[in-house]
C-alpha positions as CSV (number, residue, x, y, z in Angstrom):
1,X,84.5,94.3,75.8
2,X,85.2,91.3,78.0
3,X,88.7,92.5,78.8
4,X,87.5,96.0,79.7
5,X,84.7,94.7,82.0
6,X,87.1,92.4,83.8
7,X,89.7,95.1,84.3
8,X,87.1,97.4,85.7
9,X,86.0,94.7,88.2
10,X,89.4,93.5,89.1
11,X,90.8,96.9,89.8
12,X,87.9,97.4,92.3
13,X,88.5,93.9,93.8
14,X,92.2,94.8,94.2
15,X,91.2,97.7,96.5
16,X,89.1,95.3,98.7
17,X,91.9,92.7,98.8
18,X,94.4,95.3,99.9
19,X,92.0,96.5,102.7
20,X,91.8,100.0,101.2
21,X,88.2,101.0,102.0
22,X,88.8,104.6,101.1
23,X,90.5,103.6,97.9
24,X,87.5,101.4,97.0
25,X,85.1,104.3,97.5
26,X,87.2,106.6,95.5
27,X,87.5,104.0,92.7
28,X,83.7,103.7,92.5
29,X,83.3,107.5,92.4
30,X,86.0,107.9,89.7
31,X,84.9,105.1,87.4
32,X,81.2,104.9,88.0
33,X,81.5,101.1,88.4
34,X,78.1,99.6,89.1
35,X,78.9,97.3,91.9
36,X,75.8,96.2,93.7
37,X,76.2,96.6,97.5
38,X,79.3,98.8,97.2
39,X,78.1,101.0,100.1
40,X,77.7,98.1,102.6
41,X,81.1,96.8,101.5
42,X,82.6,100.2,102.2
43,X,81.0,100.4,105.6
44,X,82.3,97.0,106.7
45,X,85.8,98.0,105.5
46,X,85.5,101.3,107.4
47,X,84.4,99.6,110.6
48,X,87.3,97.1,110.4
49,X,90.2,99.0,108.8
50,X,92.7,96.2,109.5
51,X,90.7,93.8,107.3
52,X,92.0,92.2,104.1
53,X,90.2,90.5,101.3
54,X,90.7,87.4,99.2
55,X,89.0,86.7,95.9
56,X,87.5,83.2,95.9
57,X,85.7,83.1,92.6
58,X,84.8,85.5,89.7
59,X,82.4,84.8,86.9
60,X,80.0,86.4,84.4
61,X,76.5,85.7,83.3
62,X,77.9,85.9,79.8
63,X,79.5,82.5,80.3
64,X,76.1,80.9,80.3
65,X,74.5,83.1,77.6
66,X,76.8,82.5,74.7
67,X,79.5,84.9,75.5
68,X,77.5,88.1,75.0
69,X,79.4,90.7,77.1
70,X,77.3,93.6,75.8
71,X,74.5,92.8,78.3
72,X,75.8,90.8,81.3
73,X,76.3,90.7,85.0
74,X,79.6,89.9,86.9
75,X,79.8,88.0,90.2
76,X,82.6,88.0,92.7
77,X,82.9,86.0,95.9
78,X,85.4,87.7,98.3
79,X,86.2,86.7,101.9
80,X,87.3,89.4,104.4
81,X,89.6,88.3,107.1
82,X,91.9,89.6,109.9
83,X,95.3,88.2,110.9
84,X,95.5,86.2,114.1
85,X,97.4,89.1,115.8
86,X,94.4,91.4,115.1
87,X,91.7,88.8,115.7
88,X,89.1,89.3,118.4
89,X,89.2,87.8,121.8
90,X,87.1,84.8,122.8
91,X,84.6,85.0,125.6
92,X,87.0,83.1,127.9
93,X,89.8,85.4,127.1
94,X,87.7,88.4,127.9
95,X,86.6,86.9,131.2
96,X,90.3,86.2,132.0
97,X,91.3,89.8,131.3
98,X,88.4,91.1,133.4
99,X,89.4,88.8,136.3
100,X,93.0,90.0,136.1
101,X,91.8,93.6,136.2
102,X,89.5,93.0,139.1
103,X,92.0,91.0,141.1
104,X,94.7,93.6,140.5
105,X,92.4,96.5,141.5
106,X,91.4,94.7,144.7
107,X,95.0,93.9,145.6
108,X,96.2,97.4,144.8
109,X,93.6,99.1,146.9
110,X,94.0,96.5,149.7
111,X,97.8,96.9,149.8
112,X,98.4,93.3,148.8
113,X,100.7,91.8,146.3
114,X,99.7,92.1,142.6
115,X,98.8,89.0,140.5
116,X,101.8,87.6,138.6
117,X,99.7,85.8,135.9
118,X,100.4,82.3,137.2
119,X,96.8,81.8,138.4
120,X,95.2,82.5,135.0
121,X,94.9,80.6,131.7
122,X,97.0,82.7,129.5
123,X,96.4,81.9,125.8
124,X,98.9,83.0,123.1
125,X,96.7,86.0,122.3
126,X,96.8,87.2,125.9
127,X,100.5,87.1,125.7
128,X,100.7,89.2,122.6
129,X,101.8,92.8,122.8
130,X,98.7,94.9,122.3
131,X,97.6,98.4,123.1
132,X,94.9,98.5,125.7
133,X,93.0,100.9,128.1
134,X,91.4,100.1,131.4
135,X,88.4,102.3,132.4
136,X,87.0,102.4,135.9
137,X,83.6,103.9,136.7
138,X,81.4,104.2,139.8
139,X,77.7,103.9,138.9
140,X,78.5,105.3,135.5
141,X,80.8,108.1,136.7
142,X,84.3,108.0,135.4
143,X,86.9,107.3,138.1
144,X,89.9,106.5,136.0
145,X,91.0,105.7,132.4
146,X,94.6,104.9,131.6
147,X,96.3,102.7,129.0
148,X,99.0,102.0,126.4
149,X,98.4,103.1,122.8
150,X,101.1,100.7,121.6
151,X,101.7,97.1,122.4
152,X,104.6,97.5,124.8
153,X,103.6,94.7,127.1
154,X,101.9,91.3,126.9
155,X,98.1,92.0,126.9
156,X,97.4,90.4,130.2
157,X,100.2,92.4,131.9
158,X,99.2,95.6,130.2
159,X,95.7,95.1,131.6
160,X,97.0,94.5,135.1
161,X,99.3,97.5,135.0
162,X,96.7,99.8,133.7
163,X,94.1,98.7,136.3
164,X,96.7,100.0,138.8
165,X,97.3,103.2,136.8
166,X,93.6,103.9,136.3
167,X,93.1,103.6,140.0
168,X,95.5,106.5,140.5
169,X,94.4,108.6,137.5
170,X,95.9,112.0,137.9
171,X,92.6,113.7,137.2
172,X,91.3,112.3,140.5
173,X,94.2,112.9,142.8
174,X,92.0,115.0,145.1
175,X,89.5,112.2,145.3
176,X,91.2,108.9,144.7
177,X,89.5,105.5,144.6
178,X,89.5,103.8,148.0
179,X,89.3,100.2,149.1
180,X,85.8,100.8,150.5
181,X,84.8,102.1,147.0
182,X,86.2,99.1,145.2
183,X,83.0,97.0,145.3
184,X,81.1,99.8,143.5
185,X,83.7,100.1,140.7
186,X,82.9,98.6,137.3
187,X,85.6,97.8,134.9
188,X,85.7,98.3,131.1
189,X,88.6,97.1,128.9
190,X,89.4,98.4,125.4
191,X,91.8,96.4,123.3
192,X,93.2,98.6,120.5
193,X,93.9,98.0,116.9
194,X,97.1,99.6,115.4
195,X,96.7,103.3,114.6
196,X,96.5,104.6,111.0
197,X,96.9,108.2,109.8
198,X,93.9,109.8,108.0
199,X,94.2,112.8,105.8
200,X,91.1,114.7,106.8
201,X,88.9,115.1,109.8
202,X,86.0,113.9,107.6
203,X,87.6,110.5,107.5
204,X,86.9,110.0,111.2
205,X,83.8,107.9,111.8
206,X,82.0,108.6,115.2
207,X,81.3,105.3,117.0
208,X,83.9,103.4,115.0
209,X,87.1,105.3,115.4
210,X,89.1,106.3,118.4
211,X,91.2,109.4,117.6
212,X,94.5,110.7,118.6
213,X,95.3,114.3,117.7
214,X,98.8,115.7,117.4
215,X,99.8,119.3,117.0
216,X,102.5,121.7,118.1
217,X,104.1,119.0,120.3
218,X,100.8,118.3,122.1
219,X,98.6,115.2,121.8
220,X,95.5,113.7,123.3
221,X,93.3,110.7,122.6
222,X,89.7,109.6,122.9
223,X,88.6,106.0,122.8
224,X,85.9,105.1,120.2
225,X,83.1,104.9,122.8
226,X,83.7,108.4,124.3
227,X,81.9,110.4,121.6
228,X,78.7,108.3,121.5
229,X,78.6,108.2,125.3
230,X,78.7,112.0,125.4
231,X,76.4,112.5,122.5
232,X,79.0,114.4,120.5
233,X,79.2,114.8,116.7
234,X,82.6,114.8,115.0
235,X,83.2,118.5,115.3
236,X,82.2,118.6,119.0
237,X,84.4,115.6,119.7
238,X,87.4,117.3,118.0
239,X,86.9,120.5,120.0
240,X,86.9,118.5,123.3
241,X,89.9,116.6,122.1
242,X,91.8,119.8,121.4
243,X,91.0,121.0,124.9
244,X,92.2,117.8,126.4
245,X,95.5,118.3,124.5
246,X,95.9,121.8,125.8
247,X,95.1,123.3,122.4
248,X,92.4,125.8,121.3
249,X,89.0,124.4,120.5
250,X,89.4,125.0,116.8
251,X,93.0,124.0,116.4
252,X,91.9,120.7,114.7
253,X,90.9,122.6,111.6
254,X,94.5,123.4,110.4
255,X,97.9,121.7,110.8
256,X,96.7,118.8,113.0
257,X,97.6,115.2,112.5
258,X,94.9,112.6,113.1
259,X,95.5,108.9,113.9
260,X,92.5,106.6,114.1
261,X,92.1,103.1,115.6
262,X,89.3,100.7,116.5
263,X,88.8,99.0,119.8
264,X,87.3,95.8,121.1
265,X,85.4,97.0,124.1
266,X,83.9,94.8,126.8
267,X,82.7,95.4,130.3
268,X,82.6,93.5,133.5
269,X,78.8,93.6,133.8
270,X,78.2,91.6,130.6
271,X,80.4,88.8,131.9
272,X,79.1,88.3,135.4
């Protein structure tokens, strides 16, 4: 009895340690393991798909009741963690990136030389190659959003380059941002996690996942905050994503590939 119970528990713990949130849920469904709090555990792992686990301690109430495993409760202490490369930014690092984006935007629109990074405190994390998007809005209205899905440049440099790129977003070529408008522009930065492939559209969680769709040589992406801002459910979001990619609205239903990611999103207003 003891061996069977411990195997049931440790197979579930292995899914958590490996960061397989979906595998953890499927294990619960398949075995009927009565793990108290399994739903909150699954939600946390869904929200942070790059999280791993480490078992700190495992014990059983049977150890204090004479070894009776026919009526006992097991306890597991597990810490969830993320690697330094995927860790969140500090408040100072966020402020630095916002300052770089603002200084770059002001210099670009004013026809001046762009920042070279020497004036900022660049921590090791800000020098890591990370995917990032820069979003520009004027009183809530989108004026530009451009970024790198992959970590092809140091984070600080990617923010600077995409502040420039967003100010020349192709969608607004007939009404570009001007130097006069710069003071009304608010800046939002989204630092991306690595992308992972999901098997079904049902695996996409609105408000948690950003989504890239790929089909027939076409692709498009929405950041995690887009669907909640627009009030879209999953199906509506996927229809708009197909349209953005130049596909038919329902092309997501068959033959499409979905890549999901999370984002650390912060805005200029919260750091003034």
